[in-house]
C-alpha positions as CSV (number, residue, x, y, z in Angstrom):
1,X,-4.0,1.9,-14.7
2,X,-4.0,-1.8,-15.3
3,X,-7.6,-2.0,-13.9
4,X,-8.6,0.8,-16.3
5,X,-7.0,-1.0,-19.2
6,X,-8.9,-4.2,-18.2
7,X,-12.2,-2.3,-18.1
8,X,-11.6,-0.5,-21.5
9,X,-10.6,-3.7,-23.2
10,X,-13.6,-5.5,-21.8
11,X,-15.9,-2.7,-22.9
12,X,-14.4,-3.0,-26.4
13,X,-15.1,-6.7,-26.4
14,X,-18.8,-6.2,-25.4
15,X,-19.1,-3.5,-28.2
16,X,-17.7,-6.1,-30.7
17,X,-20.4,-8.6,-29.6
18,X,-23.1,-6.1,-30.0
19,X,-21.9,-4.9,-33.4
20,X,-21.6,-8.6,-34.5
21,X,-25.3,-9.1,-33.8
22,X,-26.3,-6.1,-35.9
23,X,-24.0,-6.4,-38.9
24,X,-25.2,-8.1,-42.1
25,X,-23.5,-11.5,-42.4
26,X,-21.6,-10.6,-45.7
27,X,-19.7,-7.9,-43.8
28,X,-17.9,-10.6,-41.8
29,X,-17.3,-13.2,-44.5
30,X,-15.5,-13.5,-47.8
31,X,-13.1,-10.6,-48.7
32,X,-14.2,-8.6,-45.6
33,X,-13.1,-11.4,-43.3
34,X,-9.7,-11.6,-45.0
35,X,-9.1,-7.9,-44.7
36,X,-10.1,-7.9,-41.0
37,X,-7.8,-10.9,-40.4
38,X,-4.8,-9.1,-42.0
39,X,-5.5,-5.9,-40.1
40,X,-5.8,-7.7,-36.8
41,X,-2.5,-9.5,-37.5
42,X,-0.8,-6.2,-38.2
43,X,-2.0,-4.6,-35.0
44,X,-1.3,-7.7,-33.0
45,X,2.3,-7.7,-34.2
46,X,2.7,-4.0,-33.3
47,X,1.2,-4.6,-29.9
48,X,3.5,-7.5,-29.2
49,X,6.5,-5.4,-30.3
50,X,5.6,-2.5,-28.0
51,X,4.9,-4.8,-25.1
52,X,8.4,-6.4,-25.5
53,X,10.1,-3.0,-25.8
54,X,8.4,-1.6,-22.7
55,X,9.1,-4.7,-20.7
56,X,12.8,-4.7,-21.7
57,X,13.1,-1.0,-20.9
58,X,11.4,-1.2,-17.5
59,X,13.3,-4.4,-16.6
60,X,16.6,-2.8,-17.4
61,X,15.7,0.3,-15.4
62,X,14.6,-1.9,-12.4
63,X,17.8,-4.0,-12.5
64,X,20.0,-0.8,-12.7
65,X,18.2,0.6,-9.7
66,X,18.6,-2.6,-7.8
67,X,22.3,-2.7,-8.6
68,X,22.7,0.9,-7.5
69,X,21.1,0.2,-4.2
70,X,23.3,-2.8,-3.6
71,X,26.4,-0.7,-4.5
72,X,25.3,2.0,-2.0
73,X,24.9,-0.6,0.7
74,X,28.4,-2.0,-0.1
75,X,30.1,1.4,0.1
76,X,28.3,2.2,3.3
77,X,29.7,-1.0,4.9
78,X,33.2,0.1,3.7
79,X,32.7,3.6,5.0
80,X,31.6,2.3,8.4
81,X,34.7,0.1,8.7
82,X,37.0,3.0,7.8
83,X,35.2,5.3,10.3
84,X,35.8,2.8,13.0
85,X,39.5,2.9,12.2
86,X,39.6,6.7,12.5
87,X,39.2,6.4,16.3
88,X,37.7,9.5,18.0
89,X,37.1,11.4,14.8
90,X,35.3,8.3,13.3
91,X,32.6,8.3,16.0
92,X,31.3,11.8,15.0
93,X,31.6,10.8,11.3
94,X,29.6,7.6,11.8
95,X,26.9,9.5,13.7
96,X,26.6,12.1,10.9
97,X,26.6,9.4,8.2
98,X,23.7,7.6,10.0
99,X,21.8,10.8,10.3
100,X,22.1,11.3,6.5
101,X,21.4,7.8,5.3
102,X,18.2,7.3,7.3
103,X,16.3,10.2,5.7
104,X,17.8,9.2,2.4
105,X,16.2,5.8,2.6
106,X,12.9,7.3,3.7
107,X,13.0,9.7,0.7
108,X,13.4,6.9,-1.8
109,X,11.0,4.5,-0.2
110,X,8.5,7.2,0.6
111,X,5.4,5.0,0.9
112,X,7.1,2.7,3.4
113,X,8.2,5.7,5.5
114,X,4.7,7.2,5.5
115,X,3.2,3.8,6.5
116,X,5.7,3.6,9.4
117,X,4.7,7.1,10.5
118,X,8.1,8.7,9.8
119,X,8.4,12.3,8.4
120,X,9.6,12.3,4.8
121,X,11.8,15.2,3.7
122,X,10.2,17.2,0.9
123,X,13.5,17.3,-1.1
124,X,16.5,15.1,-0.7
125,X,19.8,16.6,0.4
126,X,22.6,16.0,-2.1
127,X,25.4,17.5,0.0
128,X,27.1,15.4,2.6
129,X,28.3,16.7,5.9
130,X,30.0,13.4,6.7
131,X,32.1,13.8,3.5
132,X,33.0,17.4,4.6
133,X,34.0,16.1,8.0
134,X,36.4,13.6,6.4
135,X,37.9,16.4,4.2
136,X,38.6,18.5,7.4
137,X,40.5,15.7,9.1
138,X,44.1,16.4,10.0
139,X,45.9,13.1,9.7
140,X,48.9,12.7,12.0
141,X,50.3,9.5,10.7
142,X,50.7,8.0,7.2
143,X,48.1,5.4,8.1
144,X,45.6,8.0,9.0
145,X,46.3,9.8,5.7
146,X,45.8,6.6,3.8
147,X,42.5,6.0,5.6
148,X,41.4,9.6,4.9
149,X,42.1,9.2,1.2
150,X,40.2,5.9,1.0
151,X,37.3,7.4,3.0
152,X,37.1,10.4,0.5
153,X,37.0,7.9,-2.4
154,X,34.2,5.9,-0.7
155,X,32.3,9.2,0.2
156,X,32.5,10.3,-3.5
157,X,31.1,6.9,-4.6
158,X,28.2,7.3,-2.1
159,X,27.5,10.8,-3.5
160,X,27.5,9.6,-7.1
161,X,25.3,6.6,-6.4
162,X,22.8,8.8,-4.5
163,X,22.7,11.3,-7.4
164,X,22.2,8.5,-10.0
165,X,19.3,7.1,-7.9
166,X,17.5,10.4,-7.6
167,X,18.2,11.3,-11.2
168,X,15.9,8.5,-12.4
169,X,12.4,9.4,-13.2
170,X,9.8,8.3,-10.6
171,X,7.9,6.4,-13.3
172,X,9.9,5.1,-16.3
173,X,6.8,4.0,-18.2
174,X,5.8,6.3,-21.0
175,X,2.2,7.3,-20.8
176,X,1.7,7.9,-24.6
177,X,3.0,4.3,-25.2
178,X,0.6,2.9,-22.6
179,X,-2.4,4.8,-24.1
180,X,-1.6,3.6,-27.6
181,X,-1.1,0.1,-26.3
182,X,-4.5,0.0,-24.6
183,X,-6.2,1.4,-27.7
184,X,-4.6,-1.3,-29.9
185,X,-5.7,-4.0,-27.4
186,X,-9.2,-2.6,-27.5
187,X,-9.2,-2.9,-31.3
188,X,-7.9,-6.4,-31.2
189,X,-10.4,-7.7,-28.7
190,X,-13.2,-5.9,-30.4
191,X,-12.4,-7.7,-33.7
192,X,-12.0,-11.0,-31.9
193,X,-15.4,-10.8,-30.4
194,X,-16.9,-9.9,-33.8
195,X,-15.3,-13.0,-35.4
196,X,-17.8,-15.5,-34.0
197,X,-21.2,-15.6,-32.4
198,X,-21.2,-15.2,-28.7
199,X,-21.1,-18.4,-26.7
200,X,-19.8,-19.4,-23.2
201,X,-16.5,-20.9,-24.5
202,X,-15.7,-17.7,-26.5
203,X,-16.6,-15.6,-23.5
204,X,-14.3,-17.5,-21.1
205,X,-11.4,-17.5,-23.6
206,X,-11.7,-13.8,-24.2
207,X,-11.9,-13.1,-20.5
208,X,-8.8,-15.0,-19.7
209,X,-6.9,-13.3,-22.6
210,X,-8.0,-9.9,-21.4
211,X,-7.0,-10.7,-17.9
212,X,-3.6,-11.9,-19.2
213,X,-3.1,-8.7,-21.2
214,X,-4.0,-6.5,-18.3
215,X,-1.6,-8.5,-16.1
216,X,1.2,-7.8,-18.5
217,X,0.4,-4.1,-18.3
218,X,0.4,-4.4,-14.5
219,X,3.8,-6.1,-14.5
220,X,5.3,-3.4,-16.7
221,X,3.9,-0.6,-14.5
222,X,5.2,-2.4,-11.4
223,X,8.7,-2.6,-12.9
224,X,8.5,1.1,-13.7
225,X,8.2,1.9,-10.0
226,X,11.3,0.4,-8.3
227,X,10.6,2.2,-4.9
228,X,6.9,1.4,-4.6
229,X,4.3,-1.2,-5.3
230,X,4.5,-4.9,-4.8
231,X,7.7,-5.5,-6.7
232,X,9.8,-2.7,-5.3
233,X,13.6,-3.0,-4.8
234,X,14.3,-4.1,-1.2
235,X,15.9,-1.7,1.2
236,X,16.9,-4.4,3.6
237,X,20.6,-4.2,2.5
238,X,20.7,-0.5,3.3
239,X,19.0,-0.9,6.7
240,X,21.5,-3.7,7.6
241,X,24.3,-1.4,6.5
242,X,23.1,1.2,9.0
243,X,23.2,-1.3,11.9
244,X,27.0,-1.2,12.6
245,X,27.2,2.6,11.9
């Protein structure tokens, strides 16, 4: 999408250069020049506002997802410690928990799992057999009863965190916003290229500006995909949490 935006904006810039060479000079001077300047300033302000809003929204979503993953890793560590204290029953619970969390990670980081040659479940399972096993425990001592209660609380936290992660949209970037943003940028750079006769300095400056604008779009799109791309949320904490289970 960022490459497409770059191509469209570049095309608009070339169109502006062609139009510049064919328009009468009085169309780009005097009152006409002032109107074009004011219109360009208005669209530039709107573009900057939309860019800021989209970056803030995607950044907040990315940070929320990262915090949820960290929380899930933390409660998994606590669940593993409690399972170890449940003696014989805890061994089966830990095995069941590991069998559930591994596919869960592959479901969220689908691209990484496919690249590693692992089979990715079509739909994630929201029910937990490990949690059901904890509910079915028959504590024989007050200590075991306390451990069971705490394990149920942690299991509920795991379920809520899993649901919050899967409830998020796979792509938090609004397509209509992106389309309008690219159209505005095309208009801006078209008018920029019409403002002066083509020369090497103008071409270099416009190219760098177009590249920067496309880079901003790319960063926003990357932040909108927390489980894919180059800036994805790391799953190392979850993988490390699985090690002692």
